[in-house]
N, C-alpha and C positions, 0 to 999 in steps of 0.2 A: 100019436105017441110022441111024447116030448123027448128030444135027445139032449144028452148032457152037453154043456157048453164046451167048445173046442179050446184046449189049453194053448197058451201062447208059446211059441218056440223061442228058447233062450240060447241055443247052441251058437248061432252066429255072433251073439254078443260075447259069449265066452271065448270064441275063437279070436275075436278082435283083441280082447283083453290079454289073452295068451300071447298074441303076436306082439302087443306092446311090451309085455313083460320080457318076452324073449329078446325083442329088439334092444331093450334096456340092458339086459344082461350081456348081450353081444357087444354093445357099445362099451359097457363097463369092463368087460374082459379085454377088449381091444385097447382101451385106454391104459389098463394096467400093463398090458403087454408092451405097448409103445413106451410107457414110462420106464419099464424095466430095460427095454432096449436103449432108451436115452441114458439111463443111469449106468447100466452095466457095459454098454458098448461105446456110446458117444462120449460120456463123461467119465469113463473108466480111469483114464490117466489122471484126471483132476482129483478124483476121490482117493486114488492110491497115494498121490502126493500129499493130500491132506491127512490121510491116515498115518503116513510116515512122519509128518510133522508132529502129530499128536502122540505117536507111540515111540518115536526115535529122537535122539538128540545127536547132532554132529558137532564136534568140537575140533577147531583147528589147532594143531600142535605146532608151535613156532619152531623153526629150525635154528640150530646154533650158528651164529654168524662166524665167518672165517676169522682166523687170527692174523694179525699183522706182526711179523717178526723182523728184527734187524738181521744183518748178514750173519751174525753169530748166534741166531735163533733166540735172542732175548725178546720176550713178549712186549710189544709196544702198544697193542690194543687186543683185548681178549673179551670173551663173553663169560659172565658168571651167573649163577642161579641165585635169585633173591626172592623175598616174599613180597607179594602184593596183598593188600587187605580189601575185602569186599564184604557186603552185608546183604542179607535177604530181608528186605523191609517188612514183609508179612510176618516174619518171625520176631521182629522187634516190637510189633504191636504198638501200644500206647507209649512205649519208652523211646520213641524215635528222637524226641528233642533232647532228652538227657543223654542218650547214646551218642548223638552227634556232638554234644558239648564235651563229653568225656573223650571221645576219639579225637576231636579237633585239638584238644589240649595236649595231645601227645604227638600227632602227626603234623600239626600246623606249626612248624618251627620257623617258617619264613613268612614274614608279613606280606611279601610280594607274591606269594603263591596262593592265589584265590581258590584253586581247585580243592585244597584241603581245609578251607575255612569252614566254620560252623554253618554259616548260611548256605553255602553251596552244597555242603554235604547233606544238610536237611532237605534242601530242594530235590536232590537226587533220591533221597529216601521216599519223599512224597510222590515222586513222579513214576516210581516203578514198584511192583510188588515182589518180583522174584530176584532182582539183581541190581546192585548199585555199588560203584566203586567208593571205597573210603580213601585209599592212597595207593599209588603205584610205586613199585620197586623201592621199598623202604629199606633202611639199613637194619642190621641184626639187632641193634639196641632198641630201635623203635618197635620192631616186630615183637621183641620180648616183652616190652611194656604193654603193648596191646593185648598180648596173650594173658598177661597177668590180670587184666580187667575181667576176663572170663565172661564176656557178654554173650548172651544168647542171640543167635542170628548173625554173628560176626565170624567170618572164616578167612582162611589164607589160601592163596594160590601161588604156586611157583612160576616165576617168569624169568626170562633172560634179561640181563642188563649189561650194556657195554661198559667196560671198565678199562681205564688207561693207567696201568700200574706206575707209570713215571710222571703222572700229572701233566704238566705243560710241556714236556719234552717233545720237540718237533710237532707242536700242536697244529700249526697251519698245514704241515705236510700230511699228517694223519687225518685231520678233519674231525668230525664228530657225527653222531647219529641222533635222530629224533626219538620221541616216545614210541613210535610205531616201528622202530628198528630200521629206519630208512636213512641212508647216508646223506648228510647235508653239507659236507665240505671235504676238501682234500681227497686223499685216496679212498676214504669211506664213500665219497660220492662218485668218484671216477669209476670204481669197480663195485658199485652197489649191487648190480645184478649178479655178479659172480660170487660175491661174499655173502649175499643174503641167504642163499640156499632155497630149497623147495619145502614148503610147509607139509606136515603130515596131518592125518585126520583120524579121529576116534568116533565110531558110530556106536551109540548106546541105545538099547531097546528098553522101554519103560512099560510098566503095567498101569492099571487105572489109578493106583495109589502112588504113582511116580517112583516105584521101586525099580532098581536096575535089574534087568533080567539077563543081560549079556552085552558084550561089546566086540567090535571088530576094529582093528587098528591098522593104519598104514604109517610106517615110520617116516619122519621128516628126513630130508637129505641135507646135511650140513653144508654151509658155504665153503668155498675154496679159501685156502690160506695163501697169503702173499708174503714172500721173502724179499725184503727191500735191500738195496745196496748200502743203505745207511748203517754206519757203525755207531751204536748208542753212546759209546765212550767218546768218540770224536765229536758227535753231535753235542754232547754235554760240554766238551772243551770249547767248542765254538760259541755255544750259547752263553757260557760263563764269561768268556772274554768280551763278547758283545754287550752283555748286560752291564758289566763293569764300566765299559767305555760310554755306554748310553747314559748311565747315571752321572759319570764324570762330566760329560759334555752337555748334559741336559738336552738331548736331541729328541726329535719327534719319533723316529723309528730307524731301525737299521737292519741290514741283511748281511750274512756271511755264508758263502757257498764254498765248500771244499770238494774238489773233484779229482778223480784219478785221470791224469791226462792221457794215459795209453788206452783206456777203455771207455771213457766218458761217464763212468759210474759216479753218481753223487754220493760222497761219503758223509756229508753233513750239509744241512740246509737250515740255517738258524735265522729266525726272525724275532725282533724285539720291538715292542712288547708282544707278549703271547697271551693265551687264555688257557684255562683249565677245562678240558672237555668233560671232566667228571662233574663239573659244577655249571650246568647249562643255565641255571636261573640267574647267574651273575655274569654271564658273558657280555662283553662290550662289543657291539657290532662293528666298531671301527677297527678292531684288531683281528677279525676273522679271515681277512683276505691274505692269500699267499702272494706277497709283494714280489717275491723272487721271479715269478712268471707272469703275473697279471698286470703289473704296472711298469711304466717305463720312465726313464729320466734321460737327460742329456749327459752323455758320459764324460764330456770334457776331455782333459789331457790323456786319460787312459786310452782313448780312441786313437791317439797318435801311434800306438803300437801297430795298429793295422796300416796306417799311412806309411810308416817307415818300412814295414814288412813288404808291402806291395811295391814300394819304390826299389827296394833292394832286389826283389824277385823279378820284376818286369822292366825296370827302367835302367838297369845296369849300374845302380848306385852302390858304392862301397862305404863301409863305416869310416874309412880314412879319407874319403873325398872331402873337398872343401865346399861349404855352402855359405853364401853371403847373406847374413841375416839383416843386413842393411840398417844396423843401429836400432833394430826393433820396430821397424815400420815398413809396410809394404802397401803401395797404393795400386789399385786395379779398378778400372771402370768407375772412378770417382769415389771408391771406398777404400779406406785405409785400415789395414790390419795391424794391430799393435801388439808388441810384447810388453806386458805390464810387469815391470821388474824394478825394484828399488835399488838394486846393487849395480846398476849400469846395464846398457843394452849391448847385445852381441853384434859383432861384426863378421869377419870371415873366420869361420871355425869349422872343425870337422863335423861330419854328419853325426858321429857318435856324441860329440860334445853338445851339439844342438839338441839331441834327444835327452841327454842327461840333464840339461838345463831347461828342458821343456819349452823350447822356443816355438811360439806360434808361427812366426815367419818361416822358420826352418821347416816346420811341418807343411805349411802351405806350399812351399817350393817343391817338396817331395810329391805332393798331390798334383801339382801342375805338370810335373814331368810325366805323369801317367795319363792325364787327360780325363775328361768326365766319364766316358764309357768304360775305360779300363779300370778306373778307380771304383766305379759302381759294381763292376763284375767281381772285384776282390771283396767288396763289402758283402755281396750276396754269397760268395764262396765261403766267407767266414761265418755265415749263418745269420747275418742281420737282415731284417726285413721279411723274415719268414719264421713260422713256428718251428721250434726245435724237435717237437714230437715227444718231449718228456712226458711221462705217465702221470701228469697232474692236470686237474681241470682248470678251465678258464685261462689258458695260456694265450698271450697276445703275440702277434708277430712283430710288434714294435712299429716304429715309424721310419720308413726309408723311401723317399720319392724316386721315381724313375727319372733318369737324366733329362728326359724331355720336359719335365716339370721344374727343372732347376732354374734358378736365376743366374745372371751373368757371373755372380761371385759366390754362388752356393758351394762351389768346390773348396773355396777358402774356409768356409764355415765348417764343412764336414771334415776337413783335414784336421781340425782341432776339436772335433767332437760336438759341434753345434749343428742345428737343423737335422738332427737324427735322434731318434728315441730308442733306447735299448733296455733290456732287462738284465738283472744280475746274472741269471743263468746264461744268457747269450755272451755276457762279458767274460765269465770264467771259461766258457768253452772256447772263446777266441784265444785266451791265454794258453789253454791246454793245446790248442792247435799249434801254436808257436813252440811250446815246450816239447811236444812229442815227435818233432821232426817234420811238421808241416802238414799233417793229415787231420782233417776235420772229423771228429768222432762225435756223433749225436749224443747228447746227454741222456742218461737213463737213471731212474731211481728204483726200478723194479727188476729183481733178479729172476724170480720165477713165481708161478702160480701152481699150487700143488694141493692134493687131497691129503697128503701125509701131515701128521701132527708131530710136534717135538717129542722125541723119544723113539720114533720110528727109525730103524736103522737105514731106511732108504732116504731119509731127510737128514743131511749133514750140514753143519755150519760152513760158511764160505768166508773164513777169515781173510781180511785184505792183506795181501803181500805185494808191495810195490814191484812193478815189472820194469824192465829196462828196454822193452821193445813192444811194438804194436802186435796185436794178435795176428796169427797167420791168415785167418779169414776175416776180412773186414765186415762189419755189420752193414745192414741196409742204411743208406744215407751217408756213409763214410766216403770221403773223397780227398784227394790231395789238393791243397790250397797253395802252398809255397814249397820250394825245393828244400831238401835237407840242408844244403849248404846255407841257404837263406835262414833257416831255422837256427842253425848254429851261430850265425852272425848276430841274429836278434837276441839270442840268449846271452851272448857276450855283452851286447850293448845294454841289455836290461840289468845285467849284473853291475855294470858301471853306474846305472841310475841309483842302485842301492848303496854302492861303495862311495861314489863321488858326487852323485846328483841329488835330486829332490827326495829320493826315497831312503835316506840314511836311517830313519827310524824304523825301517822295515828289515834291518840287518838282523841276522840270527847268530847265535853263539855255537860255533862248531860246524855250522852248515853254511854253504854259499847260497845266495838267494838272488833272484832277479825279479823286477817288478816295475810298476809305473804308478805314480800318484796322479790324482785328478781332482780338480775342484771346479764344479759347474754352478753357475748362477741359476737359481730357480726362476720360473717364469710366472708372472702375474697373469692369471687367466682372464682378468677383466681388461687390462690395458694392453695385453700381448707384448709386454716389455719385460726385460730382466730386472729382477730384484737386486738391489745393491747390499742387502743385509742378510738374505736367506740363501744358503748354499747347500750343495750336495757334495760331500767329501767321499772320495773313493780311493781304493788301492787294489791293484790286481797283480798277482805275481805267482811264482812257483819256486820250489826248492827240492833238492839241491840243483845247481845249475847244470852240471855235467850230465847228470842222470835224474831228471825231475821225477819225484815220487808223488807229489801233490801239487795241485793248482788251487789258489785261494783268491776269492774276490770279496772285498769288504766295501759296502756302500752304507754310509750314515747320512741320514737326511736331517737338515736343519740343526746342526750343532749350534749352541748358543753361548758356549764358554770357550775362552782361548782364541787362537787364531782361526780355528774352524776350517782350515785347509786340509786336503787329503794327507799331506806330509805329517801333520800333527794329530789328526783325528783318526784316520783309517790305517795308516802304516803301522802304528804300534799294535793294533788289533791283529793285523797280518802276522807280525813278528811273534806275538804270544801264541796264536793258534798254530802257526807253522812249527814253531819250536816244540810245543807240546805234542803235536801229532807225529812229527818225525821221530821223537824220542819214544813215544808210545809204540810206533811201528817198528822200532829197532833199526832204523836206517843208519848205516855207518856214517860217522862224521867224516867230512871231506876237508875240514879246516881245523886248525888248532883251537882248542877251547881257550877262552879268555876269562880273566877275572872280571868280577862285576864292575869294578872301577874302570878297567880298561875298555870293557864293552860300552859303558856309558860315554867314555871319552870319544870313542870312535863314531858314535851316533850324533855327537854335537856338531853344530855347524850353523851357518846362516840359514834363515828360512828362504830357500831359493824359490819356492812356489808362492807367488803373490796372488792378490785378488784377480780373478780372470777378467779380461777386458771385455766390455760390451762392444763387439766388433761389427755390429750392424747386421746380425743374422736375420734372415727372413722368417720371423716367427709366425706371421700370418699364413705363410705357405704350410708350415707345420700343422697349424690348427686346421687348415683346409684339408690336409692329408688324412685326417681322421675319417672323412666321409668316404674314402676309398677302402677303408678296412672292411673285412667281412662282417656280416650282420651279427655273427656270434662272437666277435672279438670283444673281450671284456672292456676294452677302452671305449666301446660304444654303448656299453651296458648302463642303463640309468642307475643300477644299484651302486655304482661307484660314486655317484654324486653325493651320497651320504658321507663319504670319506673326504670330501673336498674341503679345502681351507682357502683362505684368501689368496695365498700364493702356493703354486704347485710345482713339483719337480718335473712334471711333464706338461705337455701342451694341450691335449684335447679339451674341448669346451665342455662336453658332457662328462667324461671321466676326468677326474683330476687326481693325479697320483701323489703319493707320499704326503698325505695331509692329516692323518690322524694324530692326535696328541698322545703323550705318554699317559696311560691310565693308571693312576695310583702307584703302588710299589711294584717293582718288577716281580713277575711270576716266579714261584718256586720251580725248581728245575726237575728233579726226579729222585726217585728212591729205587735205584736199579738193582741192588744186590740182595741176596737172601740175608736174613737176620743173622744166621750162624756164621757168615763170612764177613762181608762189609757192605754198607750201603754208601755208594759213592756220590749220591746226589741229595740236595737239600731243598726243602720247601721254605721259601722266603716270604710268602704272602699270597694274596689273591687279588683278582681284578675287581675293583669295586665300582667300575663303571664311571668313575669320575674323570671325564675326559680332560679336564684342565687341572687335575690335582698335581701338585708339585712332586717331583721325584725326590725321595729322601736320600740322605747321604748313606753310603754303604755302611753296614754294621761291621764292627771288628769282632770276629768270632775266633775261638780256639781252632787249631788245625784239625783236631778230632773232637767230635761231640757225640756222646752216647745218648740215644733217645730212649724214652720209656718203653717203646715197643721192641727194644733189643737191637734196632738198626743203628748204623753209625753214619754220621755226616762227616765228610773229610774235605780238606782243603787241597785242591789240585796243585797249589804252589809248593806243597811239601813233597819232596821227592826222595825216593829210595832206590837202591840198586836191585835189579831183578836177580834172584838167586838162580843157580844152575840146577835144573831138575833132571839132567841126563841120567838115565838108568834107574831112577827112583820109582817106587810104586805110588799109586794114587794117594794113599793116606799120607805118605811122607811128603809128597808134593804139596798137599793141602796144608800140612803142618808148617812147612818151610814158608809158604806164601803167607799164612796167618801171622807168622812171627814178624814179618816186615810190613804187614798191613796191605797185602795184595790179595786178589781173588783169582780163582782158577776156573777156566772153561775147559773141561776134559773132552778129548775126542778119541774114541777108540778104547781099547782095553789092553792091559799088560803093563809094560814098563815105559817110562817117558823116553821118547826118541827125538822129539823136536819141540821147540817152544818159540812163541812170538809174543812179546819182544824177546830178543836174544839176552842171554845171561850178561849181567853187568850194565845193561841199559838203565839210565836214570829215568824213572817214571814217577808220576804223581801217586801218592798213597791212594789206594782204592782202585788202581788200574787192574783190569782183567788181563791175565796172561793165558793165552790159548796154548794148551799142551797136548801134543799128539802122542798117544800111547799105542804100542804095538808089541806083539809077542815075538 
C-alpha cells in the first residue's frame, strides 16, 4: 500500500523569521527610545533655548544716563528722548533703492557722515531682511520730514540722546559720550559706570505668525546724578574773559581756574579753544584734552611765591630783610643766573621789593637759605610732583625730581620756576594755600553723587558763599604747609606786587588783590633748548587780600601779539574775572571805588617784567624725568603726541603740551536761562576743524539781543544794581528781577528772606540771583 508523501516542516523557518522581525522591532524600539532620551534629556536645554529664541524676543531697555548739575542745580548735561529711524527691508520689497534715495535726501545732511549716505543705507537694506538702521537720534524736524514720506517698512524707535543745553560751556570738564552712551571724556568718562545706570529688559512671546502674545518687563535703573562745584555763571564769566584775550593775543590756547581757597572747590575751569559736545561730527581732536590737569608747563616767576613762602616759613626771612641781588647776576659752580631787566639791575633791596620786581637772583638766594632737601619738602607739601586727586580723568602729577637727581645748580632753576613742570590746577591750589592761612586743601570739582533729580525736596542747590575760615573738619589730604603768620606776610607781599610791582594790571576796582605774574620760555622738544619767541604767560592771585574769597590762575600759551608777558597778557584776564565774580557773589568792597580814568592811571607803569633769561636750566634732566612717571600718567600717553607742535610748553618727549592751534572761531558759550526770563550766554560759532585757521576779530554786538526762539543774549559788561527782594513774594521777586534784566533761582517757599548777591550789588545783566524763601 502506497503511503502519501510526508509534508515538509515549515515551523522552524517561521520561527527564525519571527525572531528576525522581533529583533528588528526591538532594535527599532530601542533606537527610538535612545533618540528620545537624547532629545528630551541630554539635549533638553539646547532645544528649550532654541524654542525660546524662536518664540520669544528679548529687548534691552537703555537706562537714562545721570544728569550733570552745577552747584545751583542748572543742568550742564542731560538725557533727552529722540527718534531713531529704522527699516524692515523685507517690507520695502523692490523699492529699496528708491527708499534709500529718498531717505538719504533727508537724513544725510553732512557729507562727512557716511553712515546715512545712500550707498551705505542701501547696503544695510540688502544685508538684512528684518532690521536695518536708517539714521540714529535725529532731530525733531528730520523725524517729521521722514514721517511725511509715509514709506511702508520705515519705522521709528525712541532712543536716549545726551544733550548739553549750554553747548560748549565747560566742554573739557564735562566731556562727551559716544553713540553707545559710553563716556569718552571728562566727567562723563571718569564716572561712566556710575552715570550709565543698569539696562532693563523686555521679554516678548510671539506666535507662529510673529504676533505678540504677551511680555514681561524689568525696568532699567537710571544712572546717578552728579552735582558739581562749578557755578555756571562764574564759568561763563571766566570763559568769556579768556576767549576775548585769546582773540586779542592770537594765542594757541589758554586756561583759567577759579577756586574757593577755603574748601578747594573749583568754581570755574575754563579752557579755550573748546568744542561743542552736541556736535560730535565736527569735533577737533586737538581741543578735547583738559589741559588744566593733563598737561604741564614751566611756571616761571609765579613759582617764586612758593620760594618766598618757604623762606619766610622755615629760614627766618622777613619781608623787611635786606637781600643783595648783586646787580642782577649770581654765579655758582660756573653758572651765572641773570635778572633780565631793561630798567636797571637791583642791588641791596628788601625781600618784599625783590619779590615785587620779580628778581631771579633774589628768589635764588631765598632757595639757597633753605637747601635742597627743605626746598623739595615744601614743593611737595604745596602739592607739586603728585596728583591732586581732583575728580577728572588723565590727571598728571607733573614733573618734580627728587633732590638726589638734581644737578649742582638745579636749586637756582627751581627757585625761579624752571626745571619743574606744573598744571594750572596745581598752581591755583598753591595760591589758595597761601590765601587761606597756609593749609593745603585738595582741589575738588564734585560736590555729591545722588539719585535725586532736580525738583526733589531732598536735593537743594548749594549756592557758593565765600567763607572767612577753614572748615572745622579738614578733608582727607588737607595739611598745613606754612604758618598763619607766614600766610599773612605773603598776602601783604603779593598785594605789593599788584600795587607797585609787575602785577599792576591785575588791580581791581573796589577790591584789594594779591598775585604774581609769570613768563616762561617754551621748550623746543627737538633741541631741548628754550625758545626765544614762544612764551607761556601766567598770573595767579586772589582777592580780597584781608579775607580772600576766590583764587584765580590764568595761563595763556604762545601769545603772538603785544609784549606777550604775564603782566600784559594774563593779569588783565585775572582782573576782569575776579572783578565780575566778586561782584556777582556780593562780596563787600574793601577799598574805595575809583573812576575809570583813575583806575587806568593806577595800572599804568613801566613793563617791569621782561623776557625771562635762559639761565642754563638742565632741560635734559626734565626730559629724562618723564621716564619715572607712572605708566598711566597722560604725559607718557602716546595720544598726546597728536597735540604736539614744534615747540612745547612742557618737556616730555612723547607728550608735548600746549601745542594745539586755535581752531576757527571761538566756540559759542551757552544758553543758560529759560526763554521766559533771560538767556545769559551766546553761541558765537562752531569748531570747523581748521587747526591753522586764523582767529577773527571779535564782533561788536548790542548789549542785549533777542533771538527768534525767545531767548536773550546779554553782554556781561553791562551792569545793573540788584534790587532788594526782602519780604516779597515769588511773583513780585520775578517781576522786579525781570525789570532790570536779572533772573531768579528760588529756594524754598513763602516770602523772600535772603538773597545772593546782596541788594545794591552791581552785576552783569542776566546774572542769576539766588533768593531763599521762608514762611
